[in-house]
N, C-alpha and C positions, 0 to 999 in steps of 0.2 A: 282535831280530835274527832273520833268517830262517835256516832250516836250511841249513847249508853243503853238504849233499849235493845240493841243488837247483842248485848253481852249479859250474862254468860250464855254461851251456846253449848247445849248438851247433845251428845251423840246418842241416838236411840239404840236400845239393846233389843228392839223388836226385829225379827227377820223381815226383810223386804220382799223376799220371793224372787229376787233377781240375782243372777250370777255376775258378780262384780270382778271376778278374777280374770286376768288377761287370757289365760288358757281355757277358760270356760269349763273347768273341771266339774263343777257342780251341775252344770247343764248336761254334760255328757253322762255323769253318774245318774241323774234323774231320768234321762232318756233310756239308759240301759236298764234301770230298775223297772221302769214302766213296761219295757219289752219283756222283761222276765216275768212280771206279774201277768201280763196278757198271755204269754206263752204257757205259763203254768195253768191258767184257766182253760185254755184250749186243750191242753193235755188232759185236764180233769173231765172235760166234756166227752172225750173220746173213750173214757173208761166204760166198761160194759155195765156195771151196776148203777151207773148214773149218780152215785153219791159224790158230792164234791168234798174235797179235802180242804179244811181251813188252813190258811197260811198266815203266819206272823213274821213280820220282818222287823228286825231291830237294827238301829244305827247306834254305833258306839263312837264316842269321841270326847275330847275334853271340852270344857266350857268355852263357848265362842268359836268352835271349830266349823260351824256352819251346818249342823245337823238339821235344825229347824228350818233354816233357809232352803236347804235342799228339798225338804218335804214340801215347803211352800211352792217351789218350782215344779215339783212332781204333781202337786195338787192343782195348781193353776194352769199349767201348760200341757201336761201329758195325760192326766186322768180326770180332768175337770168334768167332762160330760158322761163319763162311763162308770166312775167309782166314787164311793163315799170314803173319805180318809178322815179318820178321827185322830186328833192329837190330844194327848193327855200330858199336862204339865206337872210331872211328879215333883219337881223342884218347888213350884208354886203351892203345892199341897203338902209339903213335907211335915207340917205341923198337924195335919188332919189325919183322920183314920183313912188309910189308903183305899181299902175296899169300898167303903162308903162313898168317899169322894169320887172314885173312879166310876162307880155305878150311877151316882147322881149326875155327874158331868156327862157321861155317855148317854143316859136316858134323855136328859135335856137337849143334847145336841141332836139326837135322833128325832125327837119330837119337833124341834125347831126347824129341821130340814125336811119335815114331812115324810120321814122314812117309817116312823111309827105313827099309828093313828093316835088321836088324843085319848081314846078309850080302848080297853081290852076286855075280853070275856074271861071270867073265872067261875069256878063252881064253889058255891058256899052253901052248906047244908043241903046238898043234893039238888040245888037250884042253880041254874046258870044266871049269872049277874054280869052287868057291865060296869066296870070301874075305870077310873082314870089311871094312867100309867104312874102318876105320882102316888096314888093309893097302893098300887101293885108294888111299887118300889119300897114303900114303907114296910109292906109285908115281907118282901125279900130281905130287907136289911134288919128286920126285927131280931133281937136276941132270943126272944121267947115266942113260942107258938101257943095259941089258944085252941084247945080242942074241946068241942062240945059233944057230949055223949048222949 
């Protein structure tokens, strides 16, 4: 009889960031997507006005089809040192207010990755003040605005 401590064994539903398919289809897709992103950025730099155009890329597929895993491969292997990739788990926040959850999660991720400084400058009553991004976020998410006349 086998050791009972080995059972039960659960399979993780977290993406591992490795292409486990024999044909390496996720690896090829991640590489192609990285090339597309970089090519698009290079085309942007060549524009005369110098304004970059933001890009949004969406992946569609059924649950468990490997979308998150493919993003993990893209993030860890092809764009690791050059790009910041933000992943938002809409499924995990389905009971939350989506706008608020998205902004809070993105702000925290940007601060944790040192992309945003801990503080930002705002003008309050014609004076420039320095506040934390968490304070700024509260203002951005507020349903009411306070105006002082």
